[in-house]
N, C-alpha and C positions, 0 to 999 in steps of 0.2 A: 706525648702517648701516655700514660699514665705509668708511673715510676712503681713498679712494687716488690719487696722482697718476700719471698715466702718463708714458709719454716725449713723446707730442707736445705734454703742459702745458709741459716740462720745455722743451723747445723750443723752446714760443712765447714762455714766459718770459724765454729767452736772447736769441733773436731780435731782439726788440722793441724794449728797447732798444738793441742792438748798432745796430739800424740806424736808431733815433734820432740815436742820437750820433752816429753817422757822420753824417746828413745837417745834423746842426746842425756841423759840426765845419767841413763845407763850407761855412756858413753858406746854405744853402738856406731860401728862404721855405715856410713852412709844412711844418716838415722834420718835424712828430708825422706826417704821412702818409705817411713811411714806416715806421713801426711799425706804422700801421695795414695797409698793403700787405702788409708781413712777417706778423700775424696769419692773414691773410684764407689765404696763400700755404703755408698750413704744413699739412703732409696728412695723413693716417695711413701713404700708400704713397709708394714715390719717383715711380711713374708718375701717379699722382693729384698728387702738388705738380707736376710737369714740367708737364703737360696745363694744371691750373689756373694757374700761373704764366703760360705761354704766351697763354690765355685774358685775363688780365689783362694784359697787355704791349699784345698786340693792339689790343685794343679800347680800353686809355688811349692809343694812338698814334691809332686812331681818332676819339675823343673828341676829341682835339685839334684834328685836322680839322673836323671839327663846329662844335667852337666857334670857329673862323676863319672859316667860311663863316655860319655864323649871327649870334655878335658884332659882327663887325665888315662884314657885309653887310646888317643889319639895325640892329641894335642892343642894347648892352648893359643888358638889362632882365629882370624876371623873367617877364613873359607871353613874351618872346624863347624865356626857356631853356624853359619849360614847350611848346614847339613844339618845342623843338631837341629833349628828351626823348621827344616824340610819333612824332618819325621815327626818335631814335638808337634806344633801346630795341627796337623791332623788328626794325632792321637786324642788330641784335648777336645776336636770335635766330635771322635767316636764317643769318647766317654764324656760326654754332653758336656765339656767343662769350658766351652770356648769365652766364657764370659772374663775367665781368668789367664787368658794367653797375653795379654798385655802386661799383667804383674807378673807373672812367674819369667817373663823373658826378663824385665828388669831385674828378678833375682839370679836371673842364669848369667845374665851381664857383668852382674859385680861379680859373680866366679873369674870369668873373661881378665877383669880388671887384676884381682888379685892375683891373677895365674899361681895360683894354688887351691888344695882342697883340703882343709884340715878340720877337726872337731871343732873349736873355736869359730872359727868362719861360719860353719853350718846352724851354729847356736847364735851367732851374730842376727844370721839371715832370718832363722825362723824368730826371733826376740822381735825385727824390723815387722814381721807378718803378722804374730799374735798382738803386739801393742797397734799397728794401722788398725786391725780387723776388729779390736776388742774395742777400742774408744769406738768408732763407726758407729758398733751393734749395742754401746750402751747408750749412746746419743739418739738411734732410733726406738730404746726402749718407750719414748714418748711420743705418742702420735696424736696432732689436735682431733679432737673430734668434728665429724662431719656431718653431726645432727641436723644441727639447725638449717645449714644449706641443703638438704635432701630434703627438710621440713617445706622449705622455700621451693624448691623443684615442684615438689608436689602439690602447694597451692597454686602454684601459677598454671600448671599443666591442668589443673581440676577446672580453673578459672577458663584457657584458651577452649575446653571441651565445653563448659555451659557455655560460650559465645559461640560455638559450632553448632550446637544442640539448637540453641535459640532462632539461629539465624534460618537452619534447614526448617524450625516451624512457621518464619516469619515467611519463607515461599511458599511453604505449602498451604497459606492461608490467602497471599494476596497474590503470587504466580511471579512475583520476582522482589527484586530487593539490589538495594545499593553496597551489598556486602561487596568487598574486593578479595574476600579467601585469604587474608593473609595470615590470619590465625592457622590455617592447614600447615601452610610453610613453615612458622615458627613453633610450633608443638612440636612436629618432627626435629628438629634441632634441639630442644629443651630436653625432649624424650633421651636423643641420645648421649647428650651433656649429663644427663639426669644417671643414666645409666652406667659412664663411666666412672662418675662420682661414688656409685654406690658398689660398683666392683670394688675400688678403692678402700672402701669400708669394711668388706669382705676380708681383704686381702691385710685388713690391721686387727684382723681376729683370727691369731692361728689356729683355732681348734673347730673357726666356722667356716663351711663350705659352701653355704648361702645366706643370704640376705632377705629382709620381709621387705626392705625397698628398694633391693635390684630385681626381686620378684612383681614386686608392683608395679615399678618402670616397664618392666618386661610384657606387664598385661596390660597396661596403658598403649604400649607400643603394638601391641597385636590390634586391639581395641581402633586405635588409628586410624590403622590400615583399612577396617572396616569401614571407618568415615571415611576416607578417602576414596573407598569403592563405589559408597552410596552417594557421594557427591552430586557424579553426572545424571544420576535416577530423579534425585529433586530436582535439579536445574531443568532436566527437559520436561516437568511436566507443566503443562502450560495454561490447564483448565482445572478449576478446584471443584470439587463433590464433595460430599457429604464426608465419605471417609479421608481427607484430606485435613478435615477442620478436626475430626478425632484424632489424628496419630498426631496434628501439631499442639493441641493439647498435651498430648501424650509425652512429648520431647521436649514442652517447655515445664512439666513435674519433675522429667528425669533430669534434665538441666539441673535444678532445684536440688536433687537428691546425689549430685556426684560428688561424693566424700569418699574417704579409706571405709567406710563402713560397710555393713552387708546388708543391700536392699534390695539388692538384685533379684531374688526369690517373689517379691511385693510386686515389680514390673514385668517378670516373666511369666505373673498370672494373668495381671492386667493385659497384657500383650495377647496371650491366650484369648481373654475374653474377648478382644478386639475380633479376632480371626472369625471365631464361632460367629458375633455380631455382625461382621461381612458377608458371611456365609449365607445369612438368610437371610439377606435383602435380596431384590431384584435383580433379576439379572442386567447386564449393561443393556442400554437401549441402542447405542452405535457402537461404530470403532473405534472412537476415540475414547469413550469412557472405559470401555473392554482394555484399550491400551493405557491407560491411566490406572484402573485397578491393579493390572498386571504387574505394573511397577510399582506398584504399593505393594502388593504383595511381596514381591523380592525384595523390598526396604524392609516390611516386618521380618524374614527371614535374617537378614541380613543385621538389625539389632536384636534377633534372638540370639545369635552366636555372640554379640557384643556384651549382653548380659550373663551370659553363661562362662564366659570369660572372668567375669568379674566375682560370679558365683564361686567358680572352679576357684578362685585365687584366694577367697575370704577361707573357702575349705580347704586349702592346706595349710594358712595360716593357722584356723584351730586344729 
């Protein structure tokens, strides 16, 4: 098993002792809790870190209010704590602050241990909260670039698409192939991983709501679905006609042109030219030829959608 230390782990290892040392230097009670807050607020993206920090900060402040109402209003007793949590936790869920339940519960427990509620104690708890969350936010200002990883995924997915299209072309020409179709399975896994990484990239840019890479991988995912649909059509054709060779040449050319650039319209025009040429041919001579030409017509319709997806992607980009 490969041993790997990620950026989140490194940042957590740095932020935690810093938060504890600062809280300790300020002579805050329960200064270890500042380190706990820092650990909980280190996230994989800037956006998630900010959301988590806000939820925990708001929940802790509300928790202080609940501690005052229940402990001062009733008693500093474990049974009262249970009653408090019985109302506090659903309140956090309703306010959409459920991620802050654990940290705010720790703050509430501090008041139970103090068995009193003073201005100095409140300041102590707020200090712990601000230090723990603040250090985590500072550490999360830096997020490593995902550009190289995204480009690698892009190239690998394009190579898989090229292989699939060339195998389709080979099957149309000779009616058989030794291809095991593993690229169909592999490319699906790659696309899902690439989309997940691209989404992280979006969340590392706070003012960006969508991303060129994320849109690109969504486009490839839809194209992949089309390739999956036409694969049974291609493999069901067991006799080659002149149309097969024309489409096979088209697929080879299309495979050579798979890249992020905008070449979709060129191949859409070529596809339409093939359709027109096929219409002008003689009618099928037998049932077998009719079925094959029908299957190829359906295949061209699906490939048209494949190319339209690429054209639409580039139109959005431009």
